[in-house]
N, C-alpha and C positions, 0 to 999 in steps of 0.2 A: 472563382476557380479554387479548387482544393489544392492542398500542398502537393499531392502526388502529380496532379496535372501540371502545376507550375514547375516541379522538378523535371518532368519530361520535356517541357518547353525549354528549360535551361540546357538540358543535354543536347536537344536539337539545335539550338542557337549556337552553342559552343562548337558543335560538330560542323556547322556551316562555316564558322570562322577558321576552323582547322583546315577544312577543304580549300577555302579561299587562300589561305596562307600557303598551302602545299602547291597550289596552282599559280602562285605568284601574283595573285590579285589583291593581296593584303600584306602589309609589312608592319609588324608590331606585335605587342602582347595580346593574347586573347582576352578581350574585355569582359567576357562572360564568366571566365574561370573563377574570379573572386566575388562575383555577384551573389548577394544573399537573398534568400526568399523572404517575402513579406512576413513579419512576425505574426500578423493576424490571419494568415492563411489557415483555413480549417483542415483538419485531418479527414480521412475517409469516413463516409457515413456508414450507418448500420446496414448490413446486408441481410437478405432474407432467403430462406429455403422452404419450399413447399413440402408439407408433410404428405405422405402417401394418401391419407384419407382426404386431404384437400384436393389432390389431383383427381381422385375418383369422383369426388363430389362435382367437380367441374365437368367431368365427362358425362354426368347424368343430366346436365342442363340442356335446354333445347337449342344447341348449336347445330350448324350444318355439319355434314360429314367431313368437309374439308377442314373446318375449324377444329373439330374433335381430333382429326388426324394430326394436325399441327401441334395441338396440346399434348397428344400422346407421344409424338416424336420427341418433343422437348422433355417430357416427364419420364418416359420409359427408356429413351435412348441417350438423353443428355446432350443432344447436339446444340451448338451455339445458334443464336438467331440467324446469323449470316450463313451458317451451314445448312440450316433448314431451308432457307430461301434458295440456296443453290442446288437443292436435290433434284435430280432427274429420275425418271422411272427406271432407267437402266442402271441406276445406282442401288436399286432395291430388287433382290432376287427371291423374296419370300421368307428368307431366313436371316439375312443380314442387310444392313444399310452400310454402304461404303462411302465415306466422305472423300470427295475428289476435288471439291471447289468451295469457295466462299464468295457470296455476293454481298458486298458492303452496302449499307444504306446510303452512304454519301454519294457514290457515283453509279450504283446499280450495275457495275461490271463484275464479271467473274474473275476471281483471283485464286491463286493456290491456297490451300488451307494454312492456318496460322503457323504451323510448324510441321516438321517431318512426322512427328508422332501423331499429329492431328489427322494426317492423311491415312486413315485406317478404317477397318470395318467394326461395326457394333452389332452384336446379336439382336435379333428382333423377337421379343416375347410374343406369345400367341395373342394376347389382348391387343397389342399394337398392330399385329398382322391383320386382325379382323377389321380394325378401324381404317388401316391403309387400303385394304381391299374394298371396303365399303365406299371409301372416298373415290377410288379409281373407277367404280361403276358409274358415278355421277359426274366425274370431272370432265371438262371439255378436252377433246383430243389435243395432244401436244406432248413435247418431251418433258416439260417441267411438272413435278409433283404438285407444286403450289404455284400455279400461274397467276399473273396479275390481271386486273381489270383494265387499267389504263396503261400498263407497262407489261414487260415480258414476264416478270416474276412478281409474286405477292409482296406488298408493302406491309410488313408485319407490325410496324408501329401503328399504322392506320387500322389494321385489323384489330389490334388490341384496344385502341382508344374508341373506335366506332362500334365494334361488335362485342368483344369479349368483356371489357370493363363494365359497360352498362348492365349486362346480364349478371355478372358476378355481384355487382352492387345490389341489384334487386334480390339476389339470393343470400345476401349477408356475407359474401366472401370478398376478400380484398385482392386487387390486382397488384402483384409485386414485381412485375416485369418478367421477360422471357428467361433471364439468367437465373431467376429463383427456381426454375424447374431443374436446371443443371446442378445447382447447389443442392437442391432437394434430393436428386438421385444419389449424389455422393453421400449425403447424410442418411438417407433411407437405407442404403446398402450397408453403411457402417453399423447402423442399429440392428441389422440382421447378422452382424458379426462377420461380414465379408472382409477378407484380408485387404488392408489399405493399398497394397501393391496391385491387387486385382481392380480395385476402384480406380486407381491411377490409369490402368490399361483401358477401362471402360470409358473414362472421361478423356482419354488420349492426351494426358499431360506429359510433358517431357521431364518433369521433376516431381518426385513424390512430395516434396515439401510444399509445393503449390497446392496439391490436392488436400493435404492436411491443414494448411494454414488458411486457405480461402474457400474451400469447397465442401468442408465437413463442419457442420454446426452441431454441437452437443445440445440436445434438448434439455429443458429445465428439469423434467422428471429424472433424467439420468444424473444431473448435477445433484439433485436432492438425495437420490439413492446413494450416490458416492459419499456425500457428507454424512448420511445416516450410517453408512458402513464405517466411516472414520470415527464417528461418535461411539459406535459399538466397540471399536478397538480401543479407543481411549478409556472407555468405561472399565475395561478389563484391568487397567493399570491403577495401581494405588498411589502413583507419584503425582497425579493431578488432583489438586484439592478444589 
Protein backbone atom coordinates (compact mmCIF):
# COMPACT_ATOMS: atom_id res chain seq x y z
CA UNK A 1 0.00 0.00 0.00
CA UNK A 2 1.10 3.56 -0.66
CA UNK A 3 1.62 6.25 1.97
CA UNK A 4 -1.63 8.02 1.07
CA UNK A 5 -3.67 4.81 1.48
CA UNK A 6 -2.03 4.05 4.81
CA UNK A 7 -2.72 7.60 6.00
CA UNK A 8 -6.40 7.20 5.10
CA UNK A 9 -6.54 3.91 6.98
CA UNK A 10 -4.98 5.55 10.02
CA UNK A 11 -7.60 8.31 9.97
CA UNK A 12 -10.36 5.71 9.63
CA UNK A 13 -9.10 3.54 12.47
CA UNK A 14 -8.57 6.55 14.71
CA UNK A 15 -12.12 7.69 13.99
CA UNK A 16 -13.44 4.25 14.94
CA UNK A 17 -11.77 4.52 18.35
CA UNK A 18 -13.14 8.05 18.82
CA UNK A 19 -16.65 6.82 18.07
CA UNK A 20 -16.24 3.83 20.38
CA UNK A 21 -15.06 6.10 23.19
CA UNK A 22 -17.94 8.53 22.70
CA UNK A 23 -20.40 5.65 22.92
CA UNK A 24 -18.85 4.24 26.07
CA UNK A 25 -17.51 1.11 24.38
CA UNK A 26 -13.86 1.97 24.97
CA UNK A 27 -12.10 3.68 27.86
CA UNK A 28 -8.55 4.83 27.33
CA UNK A 29 -6.23 6.76 25.04
CA UNK A 30 -6.71 6.45 21.30
CA UNK A 31 -3.98 3.91 20.37
CA UNK A 32 -3.89 5.07 16.76
CA UNK A 33 -3.13 8.73 17.46
CA UNK A 34 0.64 8.30 17.90
CA UNK A 35 1.04 5.42 15.44
CA UNK A 36 3.64 6.12 12.76
CA UNK A 37 3.40 5.11 9.13
CA UNK A 38 5.95 2.55 7.89
CA UNK A 39 9.11 4.30 6.76
CA UNK A 40 9.22 2.24 3.58
CA UNK A 41 5.71 3.20 2.44
CA UNK A 42 6.02 4.56 -1.09
CA UNK A 43 4.55 7.83 -2.20
CA UNK A 44 1.92 8.31 -4.92
CA UNK A 45 2.83 6.98 -8.35
CA UNK A 46 3.02 8.97 -11.54
CA UNK A 47 -0.32 9.99 -12.99
CA UNK A 48 -1.16 10.26 -16.68
CA UNK A 49 -3.33 12.51 -18.81
CA UNK A 50 -4.43 11.69 -22.35
CA UNK A 51 -3.61 14.25 -24.99
CA UNK A 52 -6.43 15.30 -27.28
CA UNK A 53 -4.82 13.61 -30.28
CA UNK A 54 -4.56 10.34 -28.33
CA UNK A 55 -8.28 10.43 -27.56
CA UNK A 56 -9.13 11.14 -31.19
CA UNK A 57 -6.87 8.26 -32.26
CA UNK A 58 -8.78 5.91 -29.96
CA UNK A 59 -12.10 7.01 -31.45
CA UNK A 60 -10.82 6.08 -34.93
CA UNK A 61 -10.22 2.48 -33.86
CA UNK A 62 -12.78 -0.30 -34.60
CA UNK A 63 -14.65 -0.18 -31.29
CA UNK A 64 -18.40 -0.63 -30.93
CA UNK A 65 -20.63 2.43 -30.73
CA UNK A 66 -21.06 1.84 -27.00
CA UNK A 67 -17.30 1.73 -26.32
CA UNK A 68 -16.66 4.83 -28.41
CA UNK A 69 -19.42 6.65 -26.53
CA UNK A 70 -17.90 5.66 -23.18
CA UNK A 71 -14.45 6.89 -24.25
CA UNK A 72 -15.96 10.14 -25.53
CA UNK A 73 -17.89 10.78 -22.30
CA UNK A 74 -14.68 10.27 -20.33
CA UNK A 75 -12.53 12.37 -22.68
CA UNK A 76 -14.91 15.17 -23.68
CA UNK A 77 -17.05 15.51 -20.54
CA UNK A 78 -14.52 14.41 -17.93
CA UNK A 79 -16.86 12.21 -15.89
CA UNK A 80 -15.41 9.79 -13.36
CA UNK A 81 -15.65 6.08 -14.15
CA UNK A 82 -18.31 5.54 -11.47
CA UNK A 83 -20.33 8.50 -12.83
CA UNK A 84 -20.25 7.15 -16.38
CA UNK A 85 -21.45 3.80 -15.09
CA UNK A 86 -24.34 5.54 -13.32
CA UNK A 87 -25.60 7.48 -16.35
CA UNK A 88 -29.21 7.01 -17.43
CA UNK A 89 -30.70 8.22 -20.68
CA UNK A 90 -32.83 10.76 -18.83
CA UNK A 91 -29.58 12.35 -17.58
CA UNK A 92 -28.76 13.34 -21.16
CA UNK A 93 -30.92 15.88 -23.00
CA UNK A 94 -28.84 16.34 -26.14
CA UNK A 95 -27.01 19.41 -24.91
CA UNK A 96 -25.97 18.49 -21.37
CA UNK A 97 -25.15 15.49 -19.21
CA UNK A 98 -26.34 15.86 -15.63
CA UNK A 99 -24.48 13.81 -13.03
CA UNK A 100 -27.02 12.54 -10.51
CA UNK A 101 -25.49 9.34 -9.20
CA UNK A 102 -22.34 7.28 -8.93
CA UNK A 103 -22.13 3.48 -9.11
CA UNK A 104 -19.08 2.15 -7.34
CA UNK A 105 -17.24 -0.89 -8.67
CA UNK A 106 -17.15 -2.51 -5.21
CA UNK A 107 -20.87 -2.94 -4.54
CA UNK A 108 -22.53 -2.05 -7.84
CA UNK A 109 -25.07 0.16 -6.05
CA UNK A 110 -26.07 3.72 -6.88
CA UNK A 111 -24.77 6.39 -4.51
CA UNK A 112 -24.97 10.20 -4.51
CA UNK A 113 -22.15 11.93 -6.43
CA UNK A 114 -18.82 12.41 -4.68
CA UNK A 115 -19.63 15.94 -3.51
CA UNK A 116 -22.27 18.65 -3.83
CA UNK A 117 -20.22 20.24 -6.63
CA UNK A 118 -20.03 16.88 -8.42
CA UNK A 119 -23.82 16.79 -8.81
CA UNK A 120 -23.90 19.19 -11.75
CA UNK A 121 -24.34 19.39 -15.50
CA UNK A 122 -21.59 19.25 -18.13
CA UNK A 123 -22.09 20.67 -21.65
CA UNK A 124 -22.02 18.13 -24.47
CA UNK A 125 -19.94 19.07 -27.51
CA UNK A 126 -21.23 18.11 -30.94
CA UNK A 127 -18.73 15.25 -31.42
CA UNK A 128 -19.81 13.65 -28.16
CA UNK A 129 -23.47 14.16 -29.08
CA UNK A 130 -22.99 12.28 -32.37
CA UNK A 131 -21.35 9.33 -30.62
CA UNK A 132 -24.00 9.15 -27.89
CA UNK A 133 -26.80 9.32 -30.45
CA UNK A 134 -25.15 6.62 -32.57
CA UNK A 135 -24.81 4.43 -29.48
CA UNK A 136 -28.47 4.95 -28.55
CA UNK A 137 -29.60 3.61 -31.93
CA UNK A 138 -27.90 0.26 -31.30
CA UNK A 139 -28.20 -0.01 -27.51
CA UNK A 140 -30.61 -2.47 -25.97
CA UNK A 141 -33.75 -0.83 -24.53
CA UNK A 142 -33.48 0.23 -20.93
CA UNK A 143 -32.80 3.20 -18.66
CA UNK A 144 -29.00 2.88 -18.47
CA UNK A 145 -26.78 4.49 -21.08
CA UNK A 146 -24.16 1.80 -20.53
CA UNK A 147 -25.96 -1.40 -19.44
CA UNK A 148 -24.09 -4.49 -18.36
CA UNK A 149 -24.12 -7.99 -19.80
CA UNK A 150 -24.26 -10.03 -16.60
CA UNK A 151 -25.30 -7.15 -14.37
CA UNK A 152 -27.46 -4.05 -14.51
CA UNK A 153 -24.70 -1.62 -15.51
CA UNK A 154 -21.44 -1.99 -17.42
CA UNK A 155 -18.31 -3.19 -15.63
CA UNK A 156 -15.82 -0.64 -16.95
CA UNK A 157 -12.82 -2.50 -15.55
CA UNK A 158 -13.68 -5.54 -17.63
CA UNK A 159 -14.51 -3.36 -20.65
CA UNK A 160 -11.06 -1.83 -20.44
CA UNK A 161 -9.13 -5.06 -19.90
CA UNK A 162 -11.02 -7.29 -22.33
CA UNK A 163 -11.95 -4.86 -25.11
CA UNK A 164 -10.16 -1.53 -25.04
CA UNK A 165 -6.63 -2.44 -23.95
CA UNK A 166 -5.98 -5.20 -26.57
CA UNK A 167 -7.11 -2.91 -29.40
CA UNK A 168 -4.98 -0.02 -28.12
CA UNK A 169 -1.95 -2.27 -27.75
CA UNK A 170 -2.33 -3.49 -31.32
CA UNK A 171 -2.52 0.13 -32.47
CA UNK A 172 0.58 1.14 -30.50
CA UNK A 173 -1.32 3.10 -27.87
CA UNK A 174 -1.20 2.66 -24.11
CA UNK A 175 -4.11 2.20 -21.74
CA UNK A 176 -3.66 4.58 -18.80
CA UNK A 177 -6.97 4.02 -17.03
CA UNK A 178 -10.27 5.87 -17.09
CA UNK A 179 -9.06 8.71 -14.87
CA UNK A 180 -6.43 9.66 -17.45
CA UNK A 181 -9.29 10.98 -19.61
CA UNK A 182 -10.46 13.26 -16.78
CA UNK A 183 -6.94 14.57 -16.19
CA UNK A 184 -6.54 14.91 -19.93
CA UNK A 185 -9.61 17.11 -20.23
CA UNK A 186 -8.28 19.46 -17.58
CA UNK A 187 -4.85 19.57 -19.20
CA UNK A 188 -6.20 19.99 -22.74
CA UNK A 189 -8.46 22.87 -21.66
CA UNK A 190 -5.58 24.62 -19.88
CA UNK A 191 -3.44 24.34 -23.02
CA UNK A 192 -6.27 26.13 -24.85
CA UNK A 193 -5.85 28.94 -22.28
CA UNK A 194 -9.18 28.25 -20.57
CA UNK A 195 -9.50 29.95 -17.17
CA UNK A 196 -8.62 27.43 -14.41
CA UNK A 197 -11.81 28.38 -12.56
CA UNK A 198 -13.82 27.35 -15.62
CA UNK A 199 -11.91 24.05 -15.75
CA UNK A 200 -12.77 23.55 -12.08
CA UNK A 201 -16.45 24.04 -12.95
CA UNK A 202 -16.29 21.58 -15.86
CA UNK A 203 -14.55 18.92 -13.74
CA UNK A 204 -16.93 19.76 -10.86
CA UNK A 205 -14.26 20.03 -8.20
CA UNK A 206 -15.16 21.69 -4.91
CA UNK A 207 -11.68 23.21 -4.65
CA UNK A 208 -9.60 24.94 -7.34
CA UNK A 209 -6.39 23.68 -5.72
CA UNK A 210 -7.46 20.08 -6.44
CA UNK A 211 -7.90 20.95 -10.12
CA UNK A 212 -4.50 22.60 -10.41
CA UNK A 213 -2.56 20.15 -8.25
CA UNK A 214 -3.91 16.83 -9.51
CA UNK A 215 -5.82 17.31 -12.77
CA UNK A 216 -3.66 19.64 -14.84
CA UNK A 217 -0.34 18.34 -16.17
CA UNK A 218 1.98 20.72 -18.01
CA UNK A 219 3.31 19.07 -21.16
CA UNK A 220 7.05 18.85 -21.76
CA UNK A 221 6.94 21.21 -24.78
CA UNK A 222 5.50 23.93 -22.57
CA UNK A 223 8.19 23.31 -19.96
CA UNK A 224 10.86 23.56 -22.66
CA UNK A 225 9.29 26.75 -24.03
CA UNK A 226 9.16 28.28 -20.55
CA UNK A 227 12.83 27.52 -19.94
CA UNK A 228 13.73 28.91 -23.37
CA UNK A 229 11.88 32.09 -22.45
CA UNK A 230 13.82 32.24 -19.16
CA UNK A 231 17.06 31.69 -21.06
CA UNK A 232 16.24 34.60 -23.37
CA UNK A 233 15.58 36.89 -20.43
CA UNK A 234 18.78 35.86 -18.69
CA UNK A 235 20.74 36.42 -21.91
CA UNK A 236 19.65 40.07 -21.87
CA UNK A 237 21.43 40.56 -18.56
CA UNK A 238 25.14 41.27 -18.28
CA UNK A 239 25.26 40.10 -14.67
CA UNK A 240 25.38 36.38 -15.52
CA UNK A 241 28.81 35.20 -16.64
